[in-house]
C-alpha positions as CSV (number, residue, x, y, z in Angstrom):
1,X,114.4,133.2,88.1
2,X,115.5,129.7,87.5
3,X,114.2,127.5,90.2
4,X,117.2,124.9,91.6
5,X,115.7,121.2,91.2
6,X,115.1,119.6,94.6
7,X,113.8,115.9,94.7
8,X,113.8,113.7,97.8
9,X,114.1,110.0,97.1
10,X,111.5,106.8,98.7
11,X,112.5,103.4,98.6
12,X,109.6,101.3,96.2
13,X,111.8,97.8,96.3
14,X,115.3,97.1,96.2
15,X,117.1,93.8,95.5
16,X,115.4,93.3,92.0
17,X,116.2,90.2,90.8
18,X,116.0,92.2,87.4
19,X,114.6,95.8,86.1
20,X,113.8,97.4,83.2
21,X,110.3,98.6,82.8
22,X,108.2,100.7,84.7
23,X,104.6,102.9,84.3
24,X,102.8,105.1,87.1
25,X,98.9,104.5,86.1
26,X,96.4,104.7,89.0
27,X,96.4,101.1,89.1
28,X,93.2,100.8,92.1
29,X,91.4,103.9,91.4
30,X,91.8,105.2,94.6
31,X,93.1,108.7,92.7
32,X,96.5,108.0,93.9
33,X,99.4,107.2,90.8
34,X,100.9,103.8,91.2
35,X,103.1,101.5,89.5
36,X,104.0,98.4,88.1
37,X,107.3,97.4,86.6
38,X,109.0,94.2,85.7
39,X,112.6,93.0,84.2
40,X,112.9,91.0,80.9
41,X,114.7,88.0,82.4
42,X,112.1,86.6,85.1
43,X,108.7,87.1,83.3
44,X,106.9,88.4,86.6
45,X,104.7,92.0,86.5
46,X,104.4,93.5,89.6
47,X,102.0,96.6,90.6
48,X,103.1,98.9,93.4
49,X,100.5,100.0,95.3
50,X,100.9,103.8,96.7
51,X,100.7,104.4,100.2
52,X,103.3,104.2,102.8
53,X,104.6,100.7,102.6
54,X,104.3,100.6,98.4
55,X,102.8,97.0,99.1
56,X,103.1,94.6,95.7
57,X,101.3,92.5,94.5
58,X,101.8,89.7,91.2
59,X,99.8,90.6,87.9
60,X,101.4,88.0,85.7
61,X,104.0,85.6,85.6
62,X,105.6,83.4,83.0
63,X,105.9,85.8,79.8
64,X,108.8,84.9,78.4
65,X,110.9,88.2,78.1
66,X,108.2,91.2,78.2
67,X,109.8,94.3,76.9
68,X,107.7,98.0,76.0
69,X,104.7,98.2,77.4
70,X,101.9,100.9,77.9
71,X,98.3,100.9,79.7
72,X,94.6,101.9,78.6
73,X,91.5,101.2,79.8
74,X,90.7,98.3,77.2
75,X,88.0,96.2,78.9
76,X,85.7,99.5,79.6
77,X,85.7,99.5,83.0
78,X,87.2,102.7,84.0
79,X,90.3,100.9,85.5
80,X,93.6,101.0,83.5
81,X,94.6,97.6,82.2
82,X,98.2,96.9,80.9
83,X,99.3,96.1,77.3
84,X,102.7,94.4,76.6
85,X,104.7,93.1,73.8
86,X,106.9,89.7,74.5
87,X,109.0,87.0,73.0
88,X,111.1,90.0,71.6
89,X,113.5,87.5,69.6
90,X,110.7,84.3,69.7
91,X,111.0,80.9,72.0
92,X,114.4,80.5,70.3
93,X,116.0,83.7,68.5
94,X,118.4,85.8,69.3
95,X,119.2,89.5,68.0
96,X,120.7,88.4,65.2
97,X,118.6,85.9,64.2
98,X,115.1,86.8,65.8
99,X,112.5,83.8,65.4
100,X,109.5,85.1,63.2
101,X,107.1,83.9,66.0
102,X,107.9,86.1,68.2
103,X,107.0,89.5,69.0
104,X,103.5,88.8,70.8
105,X,101.2,91.5,72.6
106,X,98.7,90.8,75.1
107,X,96.8,92.8,77.2
108,X,96.2,92.1,80.7
109,X,92.9,92.6,82.1
110,X,92.8,95.5,85.5
111,X,89.8,93.0,87.7
112,X,88.6,96.7,88.9
113,X,89.4,95.4,92.5
114,X,93.2,94.6,92.6
115,X,93.8,95.6,96.0
116,X,91.4,93.0,96.8
117,X,92.1,90.2,94.1
118,X,95.4,87.9,94.2
119,X,94.6,86.0,91.4
120,X,96.6,86.5,88.5
121,X,95.4,89.3,85.3
122,X,93.6,87.6,82.7
123,X,95.8,87.4,79.4
124,X,94.4,88.6,76.1
125,X,96.3,88.3,72.8
126,X,96.2,91.2,70.7
127,X,98.6,90.4,67.4
128,X,102.9,90.3,66.8
129,X,105.5,91.1,64.3
130,X,108.8,89.7,64.7
131,X,111.1,91.7,67.1
132,X,108.5,93.8,68.4
133,X,110.1,96.0,71.2
134,X,107.9,99.0,71.9
135,X,104.3,100.1,71.8
136,X,102.1,102.9,72.3
137,X,98.4,102.9,73.1
138,X,96.4,105.9,72.2
139,X,93.8,106.8,69.1
140,X,96.4,107.2,65.6
141,X,94.1,107.4,62.9
142,X,91.2,107.2,64.8
143,X,89.0,108.3,67.9
144,X,86.3,105.9,68.1
145,X,88.2,102.9,68.9
146,X,91.5,102.2,70.8
147,X,94.8,101.5,69.1
148,X,98.5,100.3,69.7
149,X,100.8,101.2,67.6
150,X,103.9,98.1,67.5
151,X,107.2,98.9,67.0
152,X,109.8,96.0,65.8
153,X,113.5,97.1,66.7
154,X,115.0,93.8,64.5
155,X,113.9,91.8,61.3
156,X,115.0,88.3,60.7
157,X,116.7,89.1,57.8
158,X,119.6,91.7,60.1
159,X,119.1,93.1,63.1
160,X,119.5,96.6,60.6
161,X,117.2,95.3,58.3
162,X,114.2,98.0,57.3
163,X,111.1,97.1,59.7
164,X,107.1,97.1,59.5
165,X,105.3,99.9,62.0
166,X,102.0,98.3,62.9
167,X,99.0,99.8,63.7
168,X,96.5,97.1,65.4
169,X,92.5,98.7,65.9
170,X,90.3,97.6,68.5
171,X,88.1,95.0,67.4
172,X,84.5,95.3,68.7
173,X,84.3,92.5,71.6
174,X,87.8,92.7,73.5
175,X,87.1,90.3,75.3
176,X,86.2,87.5,72.8
177,X,88.2,88.6,69.6
178,X,91.3,85.9,69.0
179,X,93.7,88.7,67.9
180,X,93.0,92.4,67.3
181,X,93.0,93.3,62.9
182,X,96.5,94.7,61.9
183,X,97.5,96.9,59.1
184,X,100.8,98.3,58.0
185,X,101.6,102.0,58.9
186,X,105.6,101.7,56.3
187,X,107.2,98.8,56.1
188,X,110.3,101.0,54.7
189,X,111.7,103.8,55.9
190,X,112.4,102.4,59.7
191,X,115.8,100.2,61.0
192,X,116.4,99.5,64.8
193,X,113.7,101.6,66.5
194,X,114.3,102.0,69.6
195,X,112.5,104.9,71.4
196,X,108.8,105.4,71.4
197,X,107.3,108.1,72.3
198,X,102.6,108.8,72.2
199,X,102.4,112.8,71.7
200,X,98.5,114.1,72.0
201,X,98.2,117.8,70.4
202,X,100.6,117.9,68.5
203,X,98.9,117.9,64.6
204,X,97.4,121.0,64.2
205,X,93.4,120.8,64.3
206,X,93.5,117.3,64.9
207,X,92.2,114.8,68.2
208,X,94.4,112.1,66.7
209,X,97.7,111.3,69.0
210,X,101.0,110.7,66.8
211,X,104.6,109.3,68.1
212,X,108.1,110.0,68.0
213,X,110.2,107.8,66.5
214,X,114.2,107.5,67.8
215,X,115.7,104.9,64.8
216,X,118.7,104.2,62.2
217,X,117.5,107.0,60.5
218,X,117.2,109.4,63.7
219,X,114.3,111.5,65.3
220,X,111.1,111.5,63.1
221,X,107.6,112.1,64.0
222,X,105.2,109.8,62.4
223,X,101.6,111.1,62.1
224,X,98.4,110.5,60.4
225,X,96.4,113.1,58.0
226,X,93.6,112.8,58.2
227,X,92.1,115.3,55.7
228,X,95.0,113.6,53.0
229,X,94.0,109.9,54.7
230,X,97.8,109.3,54.8
231,X,100.4,108.4,57.3
232,X,103.3,111.6,57.1
233,X,106.9,111.1,58.5
234,X,108.3,114.2,59.3
235,X,112.8,113.7,59.9
236,X,113.6,116.2,62.9
237,X,116.9,115.7,62.7
238,X,119.2,112.6,61.3
239,X,121.2,111.9,65.0
240,X,124.5,110.9,65.8
241,X,126.8,109.8,63.2
242,X,130.0,110.2,63.6
243,X,130.2,107.0,65.9
244,X,129.0,104.7,62.9
245,X,132.2,103.4,62.1
246,X,133.6,102.3,65.5
247,X,130.5,100.8,67.2
248,X,128.1,100.0,64.1
249,X,125.1,102.6,65.8
250,X,123.7,105.7,64.2
251,X,120.7,107.8,64.6
252,X,119.5,108.1,67.8
253,X,118.1,105.8,70.6
254,X,115.2,107.7,72.5
255,X,113.9,110.9,73.1
256,X,111.3,113.3,73.7
257,X,109.8,116.8,72.8
258,X,109.0,119.9,75.0
259,X,106.7,122.2,75.8
260,X,108.0,126.2,75.6
261,X,105.2,128.5,76.1
262,X,102.0,128.1,73.6
263,X,104.3,125.7,71.1
264,X,104.0,122.0,72.6
265,X,107.1,120.7,70.3
266,X,109.5,123.3,70.7
267,X,112.2,121.1,70.7
268,X,113.3,117.8,70.7
269,X,115.0,115.7,73.2
270,X,117.4,112.3,72.0
271,X,119.8,109.9,73.6
272,X,121.9,109.2,70.4
273,X,122.6,106.5,68.9
274,X,121.0,103.4,70.3
275,X,122.0,102.6,73.9
276,X,124.1,106.0,73.2
277,X,126.6,108.0,75.1
278,X,125.0,111.4,73.2
279,X,122.6,113.9,74.8
280,X,121.5,116.1,72.1
281,X,118.3,119.0,71.9
282,X,117.1,119.8,68.0
283,X,115.8,123.5,67.8
284,X,113.1,124.9,65.4
285,X,115.4,127.3,63.4
286,X,111.7,129.7,63.2
287,X,110.0,129.1,65.7
288,X,106.7,130.5,64.6
289,X,107.1,127.4,62.3
290,X,105.0,124.8,62.7
291,X,107.0,121.7,63.3
292,X,105.9,119.7,59.8
293,X,107.0,122.5,57.9
294,X,110.1,123.8,60.6
295,X,114.0,123.4,59.7
296,X,115.4,122.2,62.8
297,X,118.8,122.7,64.3
298,X,121.4,120.3,66.4
299,X,123.1,120.7,69.7
300,X,124.7,118.7,71.3
301,X,124.3,119.0,75.1
302,X,126.4,116.4,76.8
303,X,129.3,113.6,76.1
304,X,128.6,110.6,79.4
305,X,131.2,108.5,78.8
306,X,133.3,106.3,75.5
307,X,130.9,103.3,74.2
308,X,131.8,100.1,76.1
309,X,133.2,96.7,73.7
310,X,130.1,96.2,72.8
311,X,129.8,99.7,71.1
312,X,127.2,101.0,73.9
313,X,126.9,103.8,76.2
314,X,124.6,104.3,79.1
315,X,122.1,106.5,78.0
316,X,118.4,104.7,77.7
317,X,115.3,107.2,78.2
318,X,114.4,110.5,77.7
319,X,111.1,112.5,79.5
320,X,110.2,115.6,79.2
321,X,107.6,117.4,81.5
322,X,107.6,120.6,84.1
323,X,108.5,120.0,86.7
324,X,109.2,123.2,88.4
325,X,105.9,124.7,86.8
326,X,106.6,127.8,85.1
327,X,105.0,126.3,82.5
328,X,108.0,125.3,80.4
329,X,108.9,121.6,80.3
330,X,112.7,120.1,81.6
331,X,113.7,117.4,80.7
332,X,115.5,113.8,82.3
333,X,117.9,111.4,81.2
334,X,118.5,108.2,82.5
335,X,122.2,106.8,82.6
336,X,121.9,103.3,83.2
337,X,125.6,103.1,84.4
338,X,128.0,101.7,85.0
339,X,129.3,104.4,87.7
340,X,129.9,107.3,87.0
341,X,127.7,107.4,84.4
342,X,124.2,106.7,86.3
343,X,121.6,108.1,87.6
344,X,119.1,111.0,86.6
345,X,120.1,114.0,84.8
346,X,117.7,117.3,85.1
347,X,117.9,119.7,81.8
348,X,116.8,123.2,81.7
349,X,117.0,125.3,79.2
350,X,118.1,129.1,79.6
351,X,118.3,130.0,76.0
352,X,116.5,127.4,73.7
353,X,117.4,129.0,70.3
354,X,121.0,128.8,71.1
355,X,120.6,125.6,72.6
356,X,121.6,126.5,76.3
357,X,120.8,124.4,79.0
358,X,121.4,124.0,82.6
359,X,122.0,121.0,84.1
360,X,121.6,119.1,87.8
361,X,122.3,115.3,88.6
362,X,119.6,115.0,90.8
363,X,120.0,111.0,91.0
364,X,122.9,108.9,91.4
365,X,121.3,105.1,90.7
366,X,120.8,103.1,88.1
367,X,118.1,103.6,85.7
368,X,116.6,101.8,82.7
369,X,112.9,104.0,82.4
370,X,111.7,107.0,84.1
371,X,107.9,107.3,85.4
372,X,106.4,110.9,86.1
373,X,103.2,111.8,87.8
374,X,102.3,113.2,90.8
375,X,102.4,110.5,93.6
376,X,102.3,112.7,96.7
377,X,99.5,114.6,95.9
378,X,100.4,117.6,96.6
379,X,100.0,119.0,93.1
380,X,103.8,119.1,91.9
381,X,105.4,116.0,89.2
382,X,107.4,114.1,91.3
383,X,109.1,110.9,88.9
384,X,110.4,107.4,89.9
385,X,112.7,105.2,88.3
386,X,113.7,101.3,88.0
387,X,117.2,99.9,87.7
388,X,119.2,98.7,84.3
389,X,119.3,95.1,85.0
390,X,119.2,93.3,81.7
391,X,122.0,90.2,81.4
392,X,123.9,90.7,78.5
393,X,123.3,94.5,78.4
394,X,124.0,95.5,81.8
395,X,123.3,94.5,85.1
396,X,122.9,97.5,88.0
397,X,124.5,96.1,91.3
398,X,121.4,97.1,93.4
399,X,118.8,97.3,91.6
400,X,115.5,99.8,93.2
401,X,112.6,101.1,92.0
402,X,112.6,104.7,93.9
403,X,110.3,107.3,93.8
404,X,111.8,110.7,93.7
405,X,108.9,113.6,95.4
406,X,109.5,116.7,94.4
407,X,110.6,119.3,96.6
408,X,111.6,122.3,94.3
409,X,110.7,125.7,95.6
410,X,108.4,128.2,94.2
411,X,108.7,131.7,93.9
């Protein structure tokens, strides 16, 4: 039986001056997930305390063009710290001429009692690479220290030049270190990396995290093979190739993988290409084969409008999670707009082997990013959205942060 999705919106903040990123850690340690979010223009990062009024507090300001972020307890005080990359193109650069002094990463230290402390969080420098756009915090080659994998989107030489994937490893003393040791993971295969998702439990017999990447090359699973002591690239699919002559973009823009039964990567859903209009899923030709050895079939599910004058569509993010509680993952697509190509679309696998999915629109607000958590404490997974309001790309008419409470009825 298919459970019909039902989500009830709850306004967190409206009339945002800009909007882009959103995450849902438990900032104050009270057992309830909170939110932190921001846009690219103002350089102000806020956290919103889970409660009746979603009280807002300023974490940091004067961060030039913050872009991607993640969170982890870096200080060791039991509270999540924020890791953010900024100065995407540097102080004077542009997307077509990136400044090589930009692409910086900081971690912002949670004071441990943020609901009482109105001061800004202390900033600590991690490192940099030109065009840094996405990052993920986890354990990618070792489990004894946290690591940050950094993923640029453009290089100094060209928007579509080959990029370095880099890895920063937590130093012994995170409070006094001037920067974190950095190594290059790969500098010869990826171009225009836009989407990156950290995944646990995908590498057979390993406790290490891995990443799914959406880039010009399409959909790639990047993981560290402990036995061989080397990084492995598993190409899932080459993405959308038919728009290249018209738009200049190819491959994939964002992605995530979904669990079906005991398989944590039974399918991969993607928005394609960069800032794309196409939603596709990749399904194993033989479900019994592990992801690193499987062949994959691509199914085109939907096309949301035509590319605009910049060659871009409305799609920006994919989220996979089990919202209806049946043990299988659904996926959400974030559409930034304009209307009617905006909101959140919910997809449910009906016949995975043949790429058959049901879909529902569960929000019609502009969406840049989606964060998932059980915000209400009722045991069901909810989601929250922030509007896409970025100058020179797309500016939502009424930029908001909204929590959508899960009210899907059980059998």
